[in-house]
N, C-alpha and C positions, 0 to 999 in steps of 0.2 A: 457551616453553617449556610445554606442555601437561602434565598428569596423568600422561596416558601416555609423551611424551619419559622422566620425571624417574623415570617406574618402570623405562623401558626401558634407560638409565645405570644403574641400582642393579642390575638382575638381570641385565648384563653384568659390572657390576663383584665381581657375588658368585661367577657361572661364573668368572671366571678369578682369582678370590681362593682359589677353592676346587683348579682343576686345578694354579693353580701352586705352592700348600700340599702337591702330592701328584708334585710334580718332584722325583726328587733333586737332579737335576743343578742346579735353579736354587738349590733351600732349599741346598746343599753350599755354594753361591756366596756365597750373601749370610746365613746363617747363621740361615735363618728369618725376619728383618727384613724383611716385607712389607708398606708402610704404607699408611694413610688418608690420604694428605699428608703433608708434609715434618715429620718430630715436631722441638721442639724440640732443638739440641746432636745430630743425629742420628749413630748409629753406623755405621760405613762398612766394607764395602760395606751398600748398602740396594738395592731397590726401593720407587718409590714414585707411588701412583697421584695424577695430575695435573688436571687441569681437565680437565673433561670439557664438550661440548654434546649436545644435543641438537635435534634437528629434525623437522617431521612428512615422511614419508614414503607418505603414504597413497593407493591408486589406486583403483580403480573394481572394483576387485576388493575389495578392503580395507583397514583400515586399519596404518600401521607408522612404524616411529621411523626417524631414522639417526642415529646414533648414534659422536662423537668423543671417544673415550678416552684421555689424554696420560697417557703410562709414561715414569717418569723411573728413571735406575740411577746413586749416587750412590756415587763410590771415591775415596780420599782423593790427596792431590797429582802423585801418581808414578805413580798407578794408570788412568793414561787407560783401557791395553787391560784391564782388568778391568770397568770401568763398560761395555765393548761390550760383553765378553762375559757380564753378567749382562743387559743389552738382549736380548742375542743369544740368549741360554734363554729369556726370558721374554716373547719372539718366537716363539720357536721354539713353544712350546707354550700360544702364543696363536691361533697360526692352524692347528695344528698338530691338539690334544686335542680330543674329544669335550666340548661347553661346554653342560650342561644350564642351561636356563634358567629361573627361577621364573616368568616374566611373556614368557609370546608364545615365539618359537622364529625363532633364529637362520640367515639367510638366505645369508649373507656376510659375511666377516670378511678386510679386506685392513691392511695396514700400508700408510698414504697418504703419511708425512714420517717421517725421523726426522733429526739431527744430535747432535751432543754437541760440549761447549763447556764452559769454566771457570764458574765459580761466584766472587763475592766475596772467598769465604775461600779463592780459587786449590783447591777440589777441583775432581774432573771431573763431568760431567755428561752419562749418554749420553739422548737422550729421543726419543720415538717417539707416533707420534699412529696406532691402530688407530679406521679406520674398518671399522662392522657397521652391517649395515640386519637389521631383526629386525618379524619380520612379530607383530601381536598378535593 
């Protein structure tokens, strides 16, 4: 991973964090609990930025990065629908809000993968991967 790719990951996460915190529906669902990584002893429900990958996406016209950024929504052991509602609200913001990146410009954003499962402690986790192309 190059510095351009890590800068693209950071820029996308920063833009998404700003958009998430500005959305009343999402912040109401998670009560403002939007974390960079799973906190110790998470208070649920919450939205978490999980793993991220950056890949070179340069062409003859310029440089770019492809960013795969996972989002995870956690809810209690009887709240599968809440975990899905949190993730759905986050994805709606991610794919429709105008995102202003500090580095580069967003050319495409889509959801490439979703799933829901239980964690070892019995909580529900809904997960999706944001797939973004960023021109630098």
